[in-house]
C-alpha positions in Angstrom: 10.1 -124.3 -65.5 8.7 -124.4 -69.0 6.2 -121.7 -68.1 8.9 -119.4 -66.9 10.9 -119.8 -70.1 7.7 -119.3 -72.1 6.9 -116.1 -70.2 10.4 -114.8 -70.9 10.1 -115.6 -74.6 6.8 -113.8 -74.7 8.5 -110.5 -73.7 10.7 -110.8 -76.7 7.7 -110.3 -79.0 7.1 -106.8 -77.7 10.1 -104.8 -79.0 9.0 -101.5 -77.4 9.2 -103.1 -73.9 12.5 -102.7 -72.0 14.1 -105.8 -70.8 16.7 -105.8 -68.0 18.9 -108.7 -66.9 20.3 -108.5 -63.4 23.0 -110.4 -61.7 24.6 -109.9 -58.3 27.8 -111.7 -57.5 30.3 -112.1 -54.6 33.8 -113.0 -55.6 36.9 -113.1 -53.3 34.9 -111.3 -50.6 33.9 -108.4 -52.9 30.3 -107.8 -54.0 29.3 -106.5 -57.3 27.0 -107.0 -60.2 26.1 -106.5 -63.8 22.9 -105.2 -65.4 22.1 -105.2 -69.1 19.3 -103.0 -70.5 17.8 -104.2 -73.8 15.7 -101.7 -75.7 14.0 -102.5 -79.0 15.9 -105.9 -79.0 19.2 -104.1 -78.9 21.6 -103.9 -75.9 21.2 -100.3 -74.8 23.4 -100.2 -71.7 25.7 -102.6 -69.8 26.7 -101.6 -66.3 29.1 -103.3 -63.9 29.1 -102.0 -60.4 30.8 -102.6 -57.1 28.9 -103.0 -53.9 31.9 -103.2 -51.6 32.7 -105.7 -49.0 30.5 -107.5 -46.4 27.5 -108.0 -48.7 26.1 -111.5 -49.4 24.8 -112.6 -52.7 21.2 -111.8 -51.7 22.1 -108.3 -50.7 24.1 -107.8 -53.9 21.2 -109.0 -56.0 18.9 -106.5 -54.2 21.4 -103.7 -54.7 21.5 -104.6 -58.5 17.7 -104.3 -58.6 17.9 -100.9 -56.9 20.5 -99.7 -59.4 18.3 -100.8 -62.3 15.3 -99.0 -60.8 17.3 -95.9 -60.3 18.6 -96.0 -63.9 15.3 -96.8 -65.5 14.2 -93.1 -66.0 17.4 -92.4 -68.0 16.8 -95.4 -70.2 13.2 -94.3 -70.7 14.4 -91.2 -72.4 15.7 -93.4 -75.2 12.6 -95.5 -75.3 9.6 -93.1 -75.1 7.1 -95.7 -76.5 7.9 -98.3 -73.9 4.9 -99.3 -71.8 6.6 -102.1 -69.8 9.9 -102.8 -68.2 10.7 -106.5 -67.6 13.4 -107.0 -64.9 14.9 -110.5 -64.9 16.7 -111.9 -61.8 17.7 -115.4 -60.9 17.5 -114.6 -57.1 14.0 -115.5 -56.0 14.6 -114.3 -52.4 15.6 -110.9 -53.5 12.4 -110.5 -55.6 10.2 -111.7 -52.8 11.8 -109.3 -50.3 10.7 -106.4 -52.5 7.1 -107.7 -52.5 7.1 -108.6 -48.7 9.6 -106.4 -46.9 10.1 -107.4 -43.3 13.1 -107.0 -41.0 16.0 -109.2 -42.2 19.3 -108.9 -44.1 19.2 -106.5 -47.0 16.1 -104.7 -45.7 17.6 -101.3 -46.5 17.9 -102.4 -50.1 14.4 -103.7 -50.2 13.0 -100.5 -48.7 15.1 -98.5 -51.2 13.7 -100.6 -54.1 10.1 -100.1 -52.9 10.6 -96.3 -52.5 12.1 -96.1 -56.0 9.3 -98.2 -57.4 6.8 -95.8 -55.8 8.6 -92.8 -57.2 8.7 -94.4 -60.7 5.0 -94.9 -60.5 4.4 -91.3 -59.8 6.5 -90.0 -62.6 5.8 -92.7 -65.2 2.3 -94.0 -64.4 2.0 -95.5 -67.9 5.0 -97.8 -67.3 4.4 -101.2 -65.9 7.4 -102.6 -64.1 7.4 -106.4 -63.9 10.0 -108.3 -62.0 10.4 -111.9 -63.2 12.3 -114.8 -61.7 14.4 -116.7 -64.3 16.3 -119.9 -63.6 20.0 -119.9 -64.0 21.6 -121.9 -66.8 18.4 -122.8 -68.6 19.3 -121.3 -72.0 17.5 -118.0 -71.4 19.6 -115.9 -73.7 19.8 -112.7 -71.7 20.4 -114.4 -68.4 23.2 -116.6 -69.8 24.8 -113.6 -71.4 24.8 -111.6 -68.1 26.3 -114.5 -66.2 29.3 -114.4 -68.6 29.6 -110.6 -68.3 29.6 -110.6 -64.5 33.1 -110.9 -63.3 34.7 -109.1 -66.2 36.3 -105.7 -65.8 35.4 -103.3 -64.4 34.2 -105.7 -61.7 37.1 -105.1 -59.4 36.3 -102.5 -56.8 
């Protein structure tokens, strides 16, 4: 756990890197999530989205990862000196499914994430995209903040 927190804190020392905190959530049968983009240690973008009904937390977290990957090129236009994008998620299963996609729930989101990553690599070969697992409620500033943001308007779908 200490190593995970240390690795997160190391990303804070490179202000040109983009950091993105991701949180998928299911509440009252509705799926949605929140993403926060941090560029040069300032919050650049905060997005709430709805994923609709019938998605589990795992699927919703994958959908949040896909949304982040799809929005990354737009954020890069405001951060042209960025050489790395650090994506932080507290859902280890969602992260693993992108690395090892096989038939299971959420596979369509895993495959979409992989395709988007491949596309990003083609157009932004200088950018390293690093997906990190971070534990919930361990005083990791960005992750704690996004947990508070998830569930606030415009969460309702």
